[in-house]
N, C-alpha and C positions, 0 to 999 in steps of 0.2 A: 503493499499499499504506499504511495507517493501522495505527498501534498505540495497542492501549488500556490504560492504565496507571492504578493506583491507584484501581478503581472500590470506590469506598464509600458508603454513606447511613448518616444519624445512626442509633442504635439503637432510637430510640423511635418507628420510622415502619417496623421491619424488618416481612418479612411481606405486606407490600404490591406488593410486584414492583418497586418502584422502580426496583431494578439491571438487570433486564431492560428496564424501558422505556426509561430510558439507554442503553442497547446499541442497541435498536430504533431510537430518536430519533439517534440518531450514526450509524448503518447508513446510513438511511435520507440524513443530511444530507451524507456523504460518499461515497455512491455517487449522489447527485446532481450533486456535483465531478467526479465520473469515477473516484472510487477504485475497484479491482475486488478487495481482499483486506483485511482488516481480521485483526492478528493480537494477543495477549495471551499475558501469562506468570505463574503466578504457584509458589509455592513446595512441597514438597509435607510442610511444617509446616502447611499446609491443604489437607488432603487432600478436605474437602468442597467444594472449588471444583471438583473436576472434574467432578461430577453438574449443579452451579450453570450451570455455562458449555456443557455438551451440551445444558441444557435452553434456553440462551441461541442455540441454533443455532450454537455452534463445534463442532470437530474436536478431540479432544485427545488429543494423544500423551503416549507413556508416560514418566516421571521421565529428564532427559538424551535424549531423542531428539530431531533436528536435522530443520530443514527445510531444505530446497531449491526455489527458486522456480527454473523456468524460462519464458523469453517465446519469441516468434517469431522472434527476431530472434538466439537462439542466447545468449544472455546467462542465465547460470548464479550467484545468488547464495546463499549456504548459511548458513545460522541456525545456528552450534554451539549447544548448551546443557548448563550444567553437570549433576552427575547429580543434583541436589537441584532442580533448574527444570523445571518442566512447562511446554511452549509448546501453544500451541493457536491455529487461525485459521478464519474464518467467510467464506466466498464472498459477497462485494457484486455479482458480477455472473454470468449464469447460463451466460457458457462457462468459468471456470475449473474446472478439473476436476484429478484425480489420475492421476498413471501411474505405475505400477509399471516400476520399471527396476534394473538393478546397476551400481555401481562398476566398475573395470576389474579390482579385484581379488576381483570378484563378492560383494561387500556389495551386499543388496538395500538398495534408497532407493525412497523416493516422492517425484516432481515433483509441485510445486503449476504447472501449467498457466496460460499465457492468463492472466496478472497483470499483464505490463510490455508495453504494447506500443505502437508509434510513434505520433504524434500526427498529429493530421491536418498534411496538407501535406509529409509527411516524404516521400522517393524510395521507387519500391517497387525490392526487391532480388529479383533472379532469377540462381539457380546454371544454369550449363548445362550440357551431358552434359561439356563438355570439361574443367569443371574451372574456365573464367570466370565472372565476375561482373558481369550488366549492373545499373545503376542508370538507372533511367527516371523521370522526373519534368517534368511539363509538356509531355508531346510529345519533349526531348529524353532521351537515351542514352547511357551512359558504361561500356564495358565493361572490365573488370580482369584484368591476367593472370592464368592458373591459379596462378602460385606465388604472388603478390602476396596473392590471395583466399584461399588456404588460411591463410598467416598471419595474417589478420585473421580468418579462423572460427576458429583456433586459440585466439585472444585472445577471442573472444569468449565461447569455449568452457569457457576456462579459471576455475575455481569461485571464487569470493571470500568472505571472511566479512565480517559487518558490520562486524568489527573492524577489518579491512585495509582496509576502505572508508573508516572514520572516520580511520584515522591518516592517509589520505593526501587528504583531503577539503583542509584548507589551502591545501598546497602546490598542489594540481590547478587549484584558484579561482587561483591567482595566475598560471597559464599557459592559464586559461580552458578548461580540460579538464573534463567531465563525472568527478566521484568516482567511480562504478562504473566505467567506461573508463581514467581513471587507473590504479584498483589493478589493472586486468588487464593493462591493458600492462606496469604493475612488476613483475606476479608472471610473466605469460608469458615475457617478453625478459632479466626478473634485471637490469636496470637501473635508475638509479635516473629519477625525471620528469625532473630536470636534466639528467642525460646523455642521455634521450631528445631533449627538446628540441634539445639541443643540437645530436646527429645531427641532428634534421630541419633546423636552421636554416643547416648548413653547405653 
């Protein structure tokens, strides 16, 4: 996932669609690097940007509307938005799609799917009918008990915001934990990373 920020061109070359060409060039570049989604924001003080970004292929949301990104591993990243901020997104891969669903309290949300995918070489994860989870890689397999698998699933399905990930990133790096996973662990368990790592090491 890549963010586009502060797109602008010199006033004297306005009207030549240079901004759209920059977006197209950036889209092609990051698509070639394997990125699947481009995101951008602007404020309600520039309402003309809604039509501009839609013409550039973005889906532009309403002011204050959040974006929720979901991937096949069950990871959910919530990008909230302030009331004066408008978010938009553009798919860089044909598999990226939107699913209409609801939060537990009945609030309708749109999930952007197929954005975060496991890299090549990652083990295949299969959830079995009895609740156990089997991991397979290079001909070897390992099955995780149902109770442990359920706790793992709960952790991965715990939504975290961009801010929550940023807040834990430095500490996660010290422990060698991926920041999104660290944010989920901390939020789902209610413990600090220091407490979690200490618990695991005993």
